N, C-alpha and C positions, 0 to 999 in steps of 0.2 A: 207262317211265312216267311219269316227271313232264312229258315234253312232252306226253302224252297229255290230260294233267290241265287242262294251258295251252291246248290246243286246246278241250276240252268247255269250258272257262270262259268261251272268245269266242263258242264256238256258243250255249251256254245264256242266255250275256247277251243275244246277236241275238234267240234264241227270246222270250226274254221282252218285248225290245221291242215284236216281232211280237205279241205276244199283246195287251201295251197296246193298237197300233193295232186288233187285230182287236175289241175292246172297244167300240172307238169306233164301230164299223159295224152293232152292235146297235140294233135299233129301241129309240127315247128314250122312247116313250111306254107301253111296257109293264114292270110292276114286276119279272117275272119277268127280263128283259134287265139290269136292275140286280143283282139279287140275285148271276145267274147271274156277270156280269161281274164281280162284287168275290170271289168263288170264282175265278174262274180268273185273274185277276192274283194273287189269294195265293198260290196253287199253282204257275202260271208262273212268276212271278218267284221264288221258294223254291227251285226247281232250282239257278238260278244261286248264289244265296246259300250254300245247302249245298255248292257247288263251292268256293266261296270260303272255307268253313269247313275243308272236309278240305285244301286246299292250305296252311292256315294248323296243322295239324293238329299235336300234339305227340307223338302215338305213334302205332303203324300201327292199334290199336284204335281210336282218335278216328277218323283217315282213314275206316277201313272203315265206321263208322259213320253220318260225314258222306254218304258215297258211296250207302251206303242210304238214308238220306231223301232224297236227291236222286232216288233210282229211285224212290221211294214218292210224290215229290210229280210227278215226270214221270209215273207211271202216273195217278193223280188228275187231272191236266191234261189228258191223254189222252180221259180219259172225261169232261171236262166240256165239251171238244169237241166229241165224240159226241154229248153230251146238246144242246148248242146246234142243231148239226143236226139231228137227231131230232125237235129241236121247231118247227122250220121258222123259226129267227130267221136263219139264216145260211145259203147253200145248202151242199152238199157240196161241188159245185165251188170256190166261194170260198175255202171250208175245206181243202182237198187237200192244198195245201202243209204247212198246221201241222199237220196231222193225220199226213202222212208224214215232217215233221222231228221230231213227237213219239213216231215209232215208232223213226228212227234215234237218237235220243238216249236212250231207252229201251234198243236195244241194245248201244250204246256203253256205257250204265251197268252193266247185267248184265253185261258180262264184266269191264267194271274190278273189280266186285264180286266173281265168282269168283276173277280174279287175286290180288286183295287178299286174297280169304280162304285163296286157296291160298297164298299167300306168309307169311301169317299161322300158318300149320299148318303150314309146312315147320321 
C-alpha cells in the first residue's frame, strides 16, 4: 500500500499542476472564469495536499480520513471540470485529458479507501 500512496502523490501533484495550467486557458474577460478557476484550483490542489496528509498520518484512522477527503476533493474537481465544459468556457476535447485523469484518480482513491477501511475493520 505504501508504494501506491507514493505513486498517487506524484500523480495528484501533476494533476494539480495541470489544473493550474488549465485555469490560464479560461477566458480572461468573464467573471465566471475567475470564480470557477478559483474553485477548481482550490479543490484540484487539495487532492494532493490530502494525500500528503495521509502519508504523514499518525494512525490508520487519520490515514483513512485524509484519503476520504482527497476522494471528496477529486470528485468535486471533476464536477468543476464538467461545469467548465458545460458552460462552454473550454471545449470538451481540450478538457478530455483532465476529465479522464480525474476519473482515474477517483477510481484509485475509491479502491484505496475501501482497502484502508477493510484493514481498519479487520
